[in-house]
N, C-alpha and C positions, 0 to 999 in steps of 0.2 A: 712224614705219613701221617694225612688227618683221621680221627679217631673218632666213632660214633659212641654214643649215649652210655649204649651198650657194652660195652671197653670200660667202664667206671663200675668200682665199685658203690656198695649201699651208699656208703657215706658218704660217698664222693658226687651222686650223683641227688643228692640233698643238698650240696654244696650248690650241684648246677643250677638246679629249681631255685635255688636262692637267690643268685645272680642275675636274674634277669631283673625283677624288681629295682636293683642299687644298678644294673646298668640302663633303666629307663629314666630310671629319678636322673643320673651323672650326666646324661645328654640332652634330659630335658634343662635342666639347670645351665648345662654350657650355653645351649642356644640359647637362653634370656638372656645369660648374661653377653651371648657378644649382641642380639641386638636391643641390650638396654642403650647402649649411645646412641645407637641410631635412632630411637624411639625422641631420647634426650634431644637429638640433637635435628629433628622434623618437630618436637614442641615449641622449643628457645627460638630458631630461627624465624622472622616475618617471612611466611610464604604469599607469592603472587596468587596462589593456587594450591592449597592445602589439598587437593584431591589426588595428586598424583604423585606426591611422597607417600599419603597413607594405601592408596593401593598395592604400592613397592612394599613398605612395607608388612601388609595385609597379605600376599601373596606369599612373603615369607612368610608366615604361621603357615598359610597352606600346603605350601610346599616339605614344611617339615612336618607338618600334623603327616600326609603322605609318606614321607620318609617312613615315620612312627609306625605308619599300616604296615607298611611293606615289610621291615623289616621285624617288628614284634608280633604281629596278627597271624592268627593260625600256625607258627612254630610248632614243627614237629619235636618229640623231644630226644630223637635221635643224632640233630643239628642243632642243640646246646653248645657242645663243646666247641662247633666252626660260630657258631654265633656269636660266642661269650669271648673267642679270640680275637674276631674283626672288632668286638669292642674295646676290645685290652689294647690292641694296635692303632686305636683311632685315640685314645687316651680315656675312656670313661670308664677302664677299668686298671688299676695297677695292679703291680706286683703282692700289693698288703692284699685287696679283696681273696687272692689263693691262697695266703698262708697258711689258711685250715686244711688246706687237702692233703691226700695223703702221699708220702712220696710217691708212688707208681703214679697218682695222678697229676702229681706239678710235673713230672718230669714226661708226661703224656701233653699234657698243655704246653711244657714249654717248647717241647718239639715245636708244636702246630702254630705255635707264636712264631719261630724262627721263620718257618713257613711262609707264614703270610705276609711277614715281612718284606721276605726274600719275595717273594709276589706281587705287592705291591712295586717294591722298586724298577719294577719293568715297563 
């Protein structure tokens, strides 16, 4: 079952809101770590024409920026549990980030996590 923001108690809602910033930071860090070797390779190799690898590199950042905008801009509080569950499945958040939730909140989020993982397997 997928739960809405309103299905959580006041303390869990506060934790959900605080995890958005953590999720964004971790997603950006992961992307930058992935792009670093590409940048390094581009700089170190002797290029006949640096423009093509540069534009590929630039477009990667542009596409990632669009991804962040689609995912995080204008989100609704009702969507927070699903948004954070997707981030958890993708590895941007871990079980440690959800440790302070109430037992009821943890069980709801764990249930959503299992469902989302199964959904992605298909």
